C-alpha positions in Angstrom: 0.0 0.0 0.0 1.3 3.4 -0.9 1.9 5.7 2.0 0.4 9.1 1.9 2.3 11.0 4.7 6.0 11.6 4.9 7.9 12.3 8.2 10.5 14.8 7.2 13.4 16.3 9.2 15.4 19.4 8.2 19.0 20.6 8.7 17.9 23.1 11.3 18.2 23.2 15.1 14.5 22.3 15.5 12.9 19.1 16.7 11.1 17.0 14.1 9.9 15.2 12.3 7.3 17.2 10.5 4.4 15.7 8.5 4.0 16.4 4.8 1.5 15.0 2.4 2.7 13.0 -0.6 1.1 14.1 -3.9 -0.7 11.5 -6.0 2.0 11.6 -8.7 4.8 10.8 -6.1 3.0 8.0 -4.2 4.9 4.8 -4.6 8.1 6.7 -5.6 9.0 8.2 -2.2 11.3 6.1 0.0 12.9 6.3 3.5 16.2 8.1 3.4 15.4 10.2 0.3 15.7 14.0 -0.1 12.7 16.1 -0.9 12.0 19.7 -1.5 9.5 21.1 1.0 8.1 24.4 2.2 9.1 25.3 5.8 8.3 28.7 7.4 7.6 30.1 4.0 10.9 29.0 2.5 11.8 26.1 0.2 14.1 23.7 2.0 15.7 20.4 1.5 14.3 17.8 3.9 15.1 14.1 4.6 12.4 11.4 4.9 12.7 9.4 8.1 9.2 7.9 8.1 6.2 7.0 5.9 2.7 6.6 7.3 -0.9 6.7 6.1 -2.3 9.2 8.7 -1.4 12.3 10.5 -2.8 14.1 13.6 -2.5 17.4 11.7 -5.5 18.1 9.5 -4.0 20.4 6.9 -0.6 19.5 5.6 1.8 21.1 3.1 2.6 18.8 0.3 6.1 17.5 -0.7 7.0 19.8 -3.6 9.6 17.6 -5.3 11.4 14.3 -4.9 15.1 15.0 -5.4 16.4 11.4 -5.4 15.7 8.5 -7.8 16.8 6.3 -4.9 17.5 7.2 -1.3 20.8 8.8 -0.3 20.6 7.2 3.1 20.4 3.5 4.0 18.4 2.2 6.9 21.6 1.8 8.9 22.4 5.5 8.3 19.0 6.6 9.5 19.5 4.6 12.7 23.0 6.1 13.0 21.6 9.7 12.6 19.1 9.1 15.4 21.9 8.0 17.8 24.2 10.7 16.6 21.7 13.5 17.2 20.9 12.2 20.7 24.5 11.9 21.7 25.9 15.2 20.3 22.9 17.4 21.0 21.8 18.3 17.4 18.6 17.6 15.4 18.4 14.4 13.3 18.2 16.7 10.2 21.5 18.4 11.1 23.1 15.0 11.5 21.9 13.8 8.2 23.1 16.9 6.4 26.5 16.5 8.1 26.7 13.0 6.5 26.2 14.3 3.0 28.7 16.0 0.6 28.0 19.7 0.2 26.8 19.1 -3.4 23.7 17.2 -2.1 22.9 19.6 0.7 21.4 21.8 -2.0 18.1 21.1 -3.9 19.7 19.3 -6.8 18.1 16.4 -8.5 20.4 13.5 -9.2 19.7 10.1 -10.7 22.1 7.6 -9.2 23.9 5.1 -11.4 22.6 1.6 -10.4 25.5 -0.8 -10.1 23.6 -3.9 -9.0 25.4 -6.5 -6.9 29.0 -5.4 -6.4 32.0 -7.6 -6.1 35.4 -6.8 -4.6 38.8 -7.8 -5.9 41.5 -8.1 -3.2 45.0 -8.1 -4.4 47.1 -11.3 -3.9 44.1 -13.3 -2.8 42.5 -14.4 -6.1 39.0 -13.9 -4.6 35.9 -12.0 -5.8 33.1 -12.0 -3.3 29.7 -10.4 -3.2 28.3 -8.6 -0.2 27.7 -10.6 2.9 24.9 -9.8 5.3 25.7 -7.3 8.1 26.6 -8.9 11.4 24.8 -8.6 14.6 28.0 -8.9 16.7 31.0 -6.6 16.6 34.1 -5.9 18.5 36.3 -2.9 19.7 40.0 -3.3 20.0 42.9 -1.1 21.2 46.4 -1.5 19.7 48.8 0.3 22.0 51.9 0.6 19.9 54.7 2.2 21.8 57.1 2.9 18.9 54.9 3.2 15.8 56.8 0.4 14.2 54.7 -2.8 14.7 51.0 -1.7 14.3 50.9 -2.4 10.5 52.0 -6.0 11.1 48.6 -6.4 12.8 46.5 -3.9 10.8 47.2 -5.0 7.2 46.2 -8.7 7.6 43.1 -7.6 9.5 42.1 -5.1 6.8 42.8 -7.6 4.1 40.7 -10.2 5.8 37.8 -7.8 6.0 38.1 -7.0 2.3 38.2 -10.6 1.3 35.0 -11.2 3.2 33.3 -8.7 0.9 33.1 -5.9 3.5 34.3 -2.3 3.4 36.9 -0.6 5.5 37.3 3.0 6.6 40.7 4.2 7.9 40.7 7.5 9.8 43.8 9.7 10.1 44.1 12.9 12.2 45.1 15.1 9.3 46.4 15.0 5.8 50.1 15.0 6.8 49.6 11.3 7.9 48.7 10.3 4.4 52.2 10.0 3.2 52.9 7.2 5.7 49.5 5.5 5.4 48.6 5.5 1.7 51.6 3.4 0.4 50.7 0.6 2.8 46.9 0.5 2.1 47.0 1.1 -1.6 48.6 -2.3 -2.2 45.5 -4.1 -0.8 43.0 -3.2 -3.5 42.9 -2.0 -7.1 43.1 1.8 -7.6 39.4 2.2 -8.5 38.4 0.5 -5.2 40.6 2.9 -3.1 39.4 6.4 -2.2 41.3 9.1 -0.3 39.0 11.8 1.0 40.6 15.2 0.9 39.7 18.9 0.2 38.4 19.7 -3.2 35.6 21.3 -5.2 32.0 20.3 -4.5 31.9 18.2 -7.6 35.1 16.4 -6.7 33.9 15.7 -3.2 30.6 14.5 -4.6 32.4 12.2 -7.1 34.3 10.5 -4.3 31.1 10.2 -2.3 29.2 8.6 -5.2 32.1 6.2 -5.9 31.8 5.0 -2.3 28.0 5.1 -2.2 27.5 2.9 -5.3 29.9 0.3 -4.0 32.9 0.9 -6.4 35.2 1.9 -3.6 35.7 -0.5 -0.7 38.7 1.0 1.1 38.4 4.6 2.3 41.1 6.8 3.9 40.4 10.2 5.3 40.3 12.7 8.2 37.5 13.3 10.7 34.5 13.4 8.2 35.5 10.1 6.6 33.7 8.4 9.5 30.5 9.3 7.6 31.6 7.6 4.4 28.7 5.6 2.9 30.8 2.4 2.5 28.6 -0.5 1.4 28.6 -3.4 3.9 31.0 -1.7 6.3 33.0 -4.2 8.2 35.9 -2.3 9.9 36.8 1.2 11.0 40.5 1.8 11.9 41.3 5.0 13.9 45.0 5.9 13.8 46.4 8.0 16.6 42.9 7.9 18.2 43.9 10.3 21.0 44.7 13.1 18.6 42.7 16.3 19.3 42.0 16.7 15.6 39.3 14.1 15.8 37.1 16.5 17.8 35.1 18.7 15.4 35.6 22.4 16.2 32.1 23.6 15.0 28.6 22.7 15.9 27.7 19.9 16.1 30.9 19.3 18.2 31.2 15.5 17.4 34.2 13.3 18.1 35.1 11.0 15.2 35.9 8.1 17.6 32.6 8.4 19.4 30.8 8.7 16.1 32.5 5.5 14.9 31.3 3.8 18.1 27.7 5.0 17.5 27.8 3.8 13.9 29.2 0.4 14.8 26.1 -1.4 16.0 24.0 0.0 13.1 26.3 -1.8 10.7 27.8 -4.6 12.7 31.3 -3.3 12.0 34.5 -3.7 14.1 36.5 -0.7 15.4 40.2 -0.8 16.0 41.8 2.2 17.8 45.5 2.5 17.3 47.7 4.8 19.5 51.0 5.2 21.2 49.2 7.2 24.0 45.6 5.9 24.1 43.0 8.2 25.4 41.9 7.5 29.0 38.3 6.9 27.7 39.4 4.1 25.3 41.8 2.6 27.9 38.9 2.5 30.3 36.7 0.8 27.7 39.1 -2.1 27.3 40.6 -2.2 30.8 38.3 -5.0 32.0 38.5 -6.9 28.7 42.2 -7.8 28.3 41.5 -9.7 25.1 40.6 -6.4 23.4 43.9 -4.7 24.4 47.0 -5.5 22.3 50.2 -3.9 23.7 53.1 -3.7 21.2 56.2 -3.1 23.3 59.2 -1.4 21.7 62.6 -0.2 22.9 62.3 3.5 23.5 64.9 5.9 24.9 65.3 6.6 28.6 63.6 9.6 30.2 65.5 11.8 32.7 64.1 14.6 34.9 66.1 17.9 35.1 65.3 19.5 38.4 65.2 23.3 38.0 64.1 24.0 41.6 67.5 25.5 42.6 68.3 27.1 39.3 67.9 30.8 39.0 67.2 31.4 35.3 66.4 34.6 33.6 62.8 35.2 32.7 63.2 34.6 29.0 65.7 31.7 29.4 64.5 28.2 28.4 67.8 26.2 28.3 69.2 25.4 31.8 72.9 24.7 32.4 72.1 21.0 32.8 70.3 20.9 29.4 73.1 22.9 27.8 75.7 20.4 29.0 73.8 17.5 27.4 73.3 19.5 24.2 77.0 20.4 24.0 78.1 16.7 24.3 75.5 15.7 21.7 76.6 18.4 19.2 80.3 17.6 19.7 79.5 14.0 18.7 77.9 15.5 15.5 74.5 14.3 16.5 71.2 16.2 16.5 69.1 17.8 19.2 65.3 18.4 19.4 63.8 21.0 21.8 60.0 21.0 22.3 58.3 24.3 23.3 54.5 24.9 23.8 52.8 26.5 20.8 51.6 29.4 23.1 55.2 30.3 23.8 56.4 30.0 20.2 59.9 29.0 19.0 61.6 32.3 18.2 63.0 33.1 21.7 64.4 29.5 22.2 65.9 29.6 18.7 67.6 32.8 19.5 68.9 31.5 22.8 70.2 28.2 21.3 72.0 30.2 18.5 73.7 32.4 21.1 74.7 29.5 23.3 76.1 27.4 20.4 77.5 29.8 17.8 78.1 28.3 14.4 75.5 25.6 14.9 72.6 25.3 12.5 69.4 26.1 14.5 66.0 25.8 12.8 62.4 26.0 13.9 59.1 24.4 13.0 55.6 25.7 13.9 52.1 25.1 12.6 52.5 27.7 9.8 55.8 26.3 8.6 55.9 24.9 5.0 58.3 22.0 5.6 60.3 20.3 8.4 64.0 21.2 8.3 65.9 17.9 8.0 69.5 19.0 7.9 69.8 21.2 11.0 71.8 20.5 14.2 69.1 21.8 16.6 65.4 21.8 15.8 63.1 23.9 18.0 59.5 23.0 17.4 55.9 22.9 18.7 53.5 20.0 18.7 52.9 20.5 15.0 56.1 18.6 14.3 54.5 15.4 15.7 52.7 15.0 12.4 56.1 13.9 11.0 57.4 11.9 13.9 57.5 8.7 12.0 60.2 10.1 9.8 62.2 12.3 12.2 65.0 11.1 14.5 67.2 13.0 17.0 69.8 11.7 19.4 68.8 14.0 22.2 65.4 15.6 22.9 64.2 17.9 25.6 60.8 19.2 26.7 61.9 22.6 28.0 58.9 23.2 30.2 56.9 20.0 31.0 55.2 21.8 33.9 53.3 23.9 31.3 51.4 20.9 30.2 49.9 20.3 33.7 48.8 23.9 34.2 46.2 23.9 31.3 42.6 24.4 32.2 41.7 21.0 31.0 40.9 17.7 32.8 42.9 15.9 30.1 46.1 17.8 30.9 47.9 14.9 32.6 47.1 12.6 29.6 48.3 15.4 27.2 51.6 15.4 29.1 51.9 11.6 28.8 51.1 11.7 25.1 53.7 14.5 24.6 56.4 12.5 26.3 55.5 9.4 24.2 55.7 11.3 21.0 59.0 12.9 21.8 60.4 9.5 22.8 59.4 8.1 19.4 61.5 10.7 17.7 64.6 10.1 19.9 67.3 7.5 19.7 69.4 8.5 22.8 67.9 10.4 25.7 64.8 12.5 26.5 65.1 15.2 29.1 62.1 16.8 31.0 62.9 20.2 32.6 60.7 20.7 35.7 60.3 22.8 38.8 58.0 20.3 40.3 60.3 17.3 40.8 57.8 15.6 43.1 55.1 15.4 40.5 54.2 11.7 40.6 53.2 11.7 36.9 56.7 12.7 35.8 58.2 9.8 37.7 55.7 7.4 36.0 56.8 8.8 32.6 60.4 8.4 33.5 59.8 4.8 34.6 57.6 4.1 31.6 54.9 2.8 34.0 52.0 3.5 31.8 49.7 1.0 33.6 50.1 2.9 36.9 49.5 6.2 35.0 46.2 5.0 33.6 45.2 3.4 36.9 45.7 6.6 38.8 44.2 8.8 36.1 41.0 6.7 36.1 40.9 6.8 39.9 41.2 10.6 39.9 38.5 11.0 37.2 36.1 8.7 39.1 36.6 10.7 42.3 36.1 14.0 40.4 33.1 12.8 38.4 34.8 13.3 35.1 34.6 11.3 31.8 34.6 8.4 31.3 32.6 7.9 34.5 30.4 11.0 34.1 29.2 12.9 31.0 29.9 16.6 30.7 27.8 18.8 28.4 28.9 22.4 27.9 26.2 24.8 26.8 28.0 27.8 25.3 26.2 31.1 24.7 27.9 33.6 22.4 27.1 37.1 21.4 28.8 40.3 20.2 27.6 41.9 23.4 29.5 40.5 26.4 26.9 41.8 28.9 24.1 40.1 27.0 26.0 36.8 26.8 26.6 36.9 30.5 22.9 37.8 31.4 21.5 35.1 29.1 23.9 32.5 30.6 22.6 33.3 34.1 19.0 33.0 32.8 19.7 29.6 31.2 21.4 28.5 34.5 18.2 29.4 36.4 16.0 27.4 33.9 18.3 24.4 34.1 18.4 24.5 37.9 14.7 24.7 38.1 14.2 21.6 35.9 17.2 19.5 36.9 16.8 16.0 38.4 18.7 14.6 41.4 21.1 12.7 39.1 22.0 15.8 37.1 24.2 18.7 38.2 24.5 22.2 36.8 27.5 24.4 37.4 27.3 28.2 37.6 28.0 30.1 34.4 31.7 31.0 33.7 33.5 32.5 30.8 34.3 29.8 28.3 37.9 28.6 28.0 38.0 30.6 24.7 36.3 33.7 26.0 36.4 35.6 22.7 36.4 33.9 19.3 35.8 35.8 16.0 34.5 38.8 17.9 31.9 36.9 19.9 32.0 36.7 23.7 31.3 33.3 25.1 29.9 32.0 28.4 29.5 28.4 29.4 27.0 26.6 31.6 28.2 23.0 32.4 25.8 20.2 32.9 27.0 16.8 34.2 25.5 13.4 35.0 25.9 9.7 34.5 24.0 8.9 31.3 24.1 10.8 28.0 20.5 9.9 27.1 19.2 11.4 30.4 21.3 14.5 30.1 20.4 15.0 26.4 16.7 14.8 27.1 17.1 17.2 30.1 19.0 19.7 28.1 16.7 19.7 25.1 13.7 20.1 27.4 15.2 23.0 29.1 16.2 24.7 25.9 12.7 24.4 24.5 11.4 26.4 27.4 14.3 28.9 27.3 13.5 32.1 25.4 16.9 33.4 24.4 17.5 36.8 22.9 17.8 36.9 19.1 21.4 38.0 19.2 22.5 35.0 21.3 23.6 31.7 19.8 23.6 28.5 22.0 25.7 25.5 21.1 26.0 22.1 22.8 29.4 20.4 23.3 29.5 16.9 24.8 32.7 16.1 26.8 34.5 19.3 25.6 
């Protein structure tokens, strides 16, 4: 029987779905997951069909104006995924669905999809051609903890190849494009070129061409950054997340999703496995596998020793970064014609340290590397760099490395600061063949001694204990409601009003913290205030927040965004 009513959602921060009548000429042609052109608030908009029924509680309905797709752009699995994604990250289902599409299809363009029929996949060196197998109802998550970045591919390549041979697709996530040079040569050998897609920046039509190649089943192995997690791979069987702890996996605009969590949400919808790979796993992922040792694979490697340089009794000038102890180690290294790496925080910049190193060691080639640099200097004697250099850590090697101010990492206004310091030390060790030095004025910091002893199990155990006591993720969920406006006084007043509404409606299991200036108080000329909500379950908090926001009458010049576990 042809359905007469379509449930439609839109890419707007409004709850849906909305009912639209299906005209006689479109009945039998409209499908779940298809795009349609509709009239909403007097404007023509692209909508997404998430339901089809025969009756509506609304007497007078606007009709669907036009069917934009010959066949649906979204599978049933993607519709389920969009529901979970919207709930978890605090956006509407329509906003989630638009996020999953290339920009070309977010506009009211009609497109007739090329029908490929039953697809097959050719896996190199296997001599097999298999059709799609049914999606599984069971799936697994695994963490590969690779200390030295040297052994992970011995496990990953056979696993990816096995998935492809079974006729299932694979998505491999990388933090940013600089990782591609190391990853692509390894993966491109597994399938033929037409079955391999690399997602990168391009024109709308180029982006759409890649999406279509994946959507119609031609491409079975996809590599890309954060948005690649939404690739419409047919019969998805495996998602690999390289350097899963990397902060680039957190989207910096609304909706503020995290690619790792998005992969976990998509996983049950498609019955796919997820493998997280890291040399400094996030505390959240470590916790997820801590009680299931079969899901944790630790690849030990010989890494350089870590030594603490106590600056407590050193009187250094304000702009000085190189202590006498560090200078002695550097002098010995340079006399042996070996190289030195000095890490400095991005907020401090490299220029002062470069100048100081050049003055201390005249005639030595000192170079720098920051985020804006075009290329990494490879022939210098001393390299002074920020964390941007870690993109290239698989190819860089120094005999001596030093973090000139490890204490800086612990003073950040971030509950992940200790883990950030651990990851920093791990990354520096991977680039070093001799010795790693940590300059500190807090020699009694227990974390530093764990780093020096390479006691990562104790570090994670204590970090989890601390977070449990403090009610932090992964034991609690934090939701930041950020209000921004060009008027700082208005942003502050509206934040206080929202706090009162939340407090009035909150349950016993949910807490609300008083408004504070956001960590980034001013961004692009907008002043930002944050109200933090915390609780045990994301579903409960999401429902509570959405209910409160529905009753909150914000001023027109104020924008509110939702950020889960910021």
